[in-house]
N, C-alpha and C positions, 0 to 999 in steps of 0.2 A: 794623598788624600784632601780633599778641598772640606775646608770650614763652612759653617753656615751658621749665620746670627738667627738669632729668635727675636723675633718682638713682640715685645709684653703685648697682652690682650686682654680686659677691660675684665671678662669672665672667666680671668684667670685668680679674682678671687673668686669669683662667686657666684654659681651657674645661673643663670637670668630664667629660667624657670619658674609656672606655677603649679606644676605638676606636685601632687600629693605623695605620701609615699602611703604602705599601705594600714597604718594604724592612723591614717589621717593628718599628721602631721607633715608640717611644707616641705617639700624635697630639697630646695636647695640648701637648707641647716645641714643636710648629710653631705653638702659639698666643699671641694676647698679647703680652707683652712674655718670654716661654721663648726664643723663639726669638733673641733679643739674645744666650743667656746658653747654647751646644752643649754648652760643657762643662760644666756646672754639677748637680746631678742632683738637686738639693729638688727636692719634689715638691708637690703641689697646698697642701696644708694650709700652706704655710711662704711659699707666693703671697699666697693670700686673706690670711693674716694681713700680708704687706707691706705687700699691698695696703689694710687698714684703718690702717697708720700715715701711709701717704700722706694719708688721710681726716682723720687728728691734724694734720698738717703742718696743711690748710688750717682748720680750726676754731683752730689758733695763731692765725692772722690777723685771729681776726672778734673784735671789741669784741663779741657777744653773748654769746659762749665763757666757762664758766667755767674757766677755767686751772685745771688741781690737781685738777680733779676729775671727770676720763674715765673713765665707766662704760663695758664692752667688752663685751656679752655676744653670745650667737650659740647656737642650738640647732644638734645630730646632731654632723656636719660642719662645721659654721661654730662649733658648740661647742670643736671638738679646735685650729681656726686662731683661735679668741680666748686660747685659753693660750698659744700659740706668742708669734702677738705681743704679749701682755704677758713674757712672759721678755726680751723684747729691744727694748721699749718702755717707759720709766720715768714716761712723761706716763698712762697708765691707774692711777687711782688703785682702783678698783675692778673684776676680769675674775670674769664669771661666767656658765661653760660651764654649758649646760643640756640634761640626757640625750646629755653628750657621750662616756661608755661606752669602749670599748676604742679605743685611741691618743687617750684623753682624758685623762679626771680618774681613770677605774678601773685598778687597778693590771693590769699584764697578766697577774702569777702567781695572779690570785682570781679570773679572769673567764673565757667559754669555754666547755669540755667540763667543767673543772673546778670553772665559776661555775654550774652548773646548765641549762648548753646557750647561755647567750646567747651574743652576738656577742665573739669572742676574740681574737687577734690573729689567728691565722691565718686565721680571717672574715675581716679584713681583708684579707691579704694574697691572700685567694683573690678576693674581690669588689671591692676599692677600691684595688687595689695601687699606682694615679697620688696616692692620697693624700699618701703617706708616701716617703721616701727606699727605693730599695730596696739599702741594705745594709740595711734592717730583716729581709727575705724571710727571712735566713738563720736567724734565729732564733722564724718562725712554728709550726716544731712543735716547738719548745726552751725555753720561755722562761723557762725555769730557766737559762739558759745568757745569759740578755742580762745586760749588765754596768751596766744602773741599770732603772730602770723608772719608771712615770710621777708618783711620788710627786718624783721632781729637778724634775720639769715645773710642778707646785704650790707646790713648796717658790721656784720661782723667783720669785715673784709674791710673798714676803718681802719686806721687810714692809708691804706694802700690802693693801689687801682683796682674800678671794678666797670666794666662794658656788661651791658646785658645785647648782646646781637640778634636784631630781631627779624625778621618778616613782614614786611606790610600785609601780606595774603597769608599769613600762616592759619591753614584750616582750624590750631590747637589753642595758638597761644590769645590769649585776649590784648590789644595796646593798655587797656587801664586798668589793665590788673597789673602791668608792669609798672606803667606810669604810679599809680598809689603805690608801691613797695618800693619804688626808688624814691621817692616825697616821703616814706616812711621812715625811711633811713637817709636822710638827708643831712638832719642834726647829728648823728653824732659823726658825720664828715666833717660840720663843721665844726661842733666842738674839736675838732682834732685840726682844724687848721686845714682841712682840703677837701673844700666841694668840689673842686677842681678834678678831682679822683674819682669822682661819681658818672660815669655815662649808658648814653645808648645810641645805637643806631640802628636804624631802619632799612632795608635795603628790599627792592618789590621782586618778593616770591615768597613761595607756600613754606612749609615744613622742610625745613633741608638748610644747609649750609656751603653757602658759594664761595666762590673767588671775591665776590663782592665785597664779603662776611671779612676774611680775610684780609683784606686790605685795610679796610679797616679798623681790625683789632691793630693789625703792622702798622698802621697810623695813630694811633691809641697808645700803644709801646712807644712810640719813635717819640711820642708831647713825652705820658708819661713818666720814661725811663730814662730819658737824652737831653730832654727838656728843648724837643726841637720846632718849631715852628710848622702848624699842617695845616693847610688849606681846610679840612674838615672842621664841623662845631659835632656835639657829641650830644646835644640838649635837647634834641627832635624828635617828637612824636607825633602818629600821623593822625589825622581827622577824626579818624574810630577811637580815638583813647579819651573818652568822655562817657 
């Protein structure tokens, strides 16, 4: 008999569907473990983040794992999820959201229509409302009324490593929105004596996660987790970030 290993998949913790049940309720709330929490309003991004932490629970029991040096990386919607995971799980030493855009690294006040027409909070609420708490919908057309912005979420990574992996030609993400969020989070890293642990890297591509992004992440991890000197800098933004 041949044993087969099952690789964990992010939708194991919640189905990524915008379908509705016959009564109008969101169908994803009847999938996976969501049905066990009918009175909770957490969206799918938080559920996927919870699943990532459960993977770390397992890794913590394994002799091959390098505890204290776990890295969480995810692209697009999973980039949003890894940001949430790092906010709640201090076992993540480096978090690397890639192309996470609106609802991820990008500050809501600088994306969307005011950020050149790329995806903003209103677009997220229209296309992917299931990823977030329903309480966020009231700000879809009024981002200036938000009591917080994404720099708060980025700041929760402090003093551990954070790097936003971005594409210079990403059709969804606004460079200035990422720049403003990282600038807003910097005081938290400075307060904790770790300004060098907050970084960004841009590569020439559209909405994708490429070998160049992986190489930049590994260099950042070598610098942050092993104290190695690397040739890259992690503080550069494209000219469009203004």
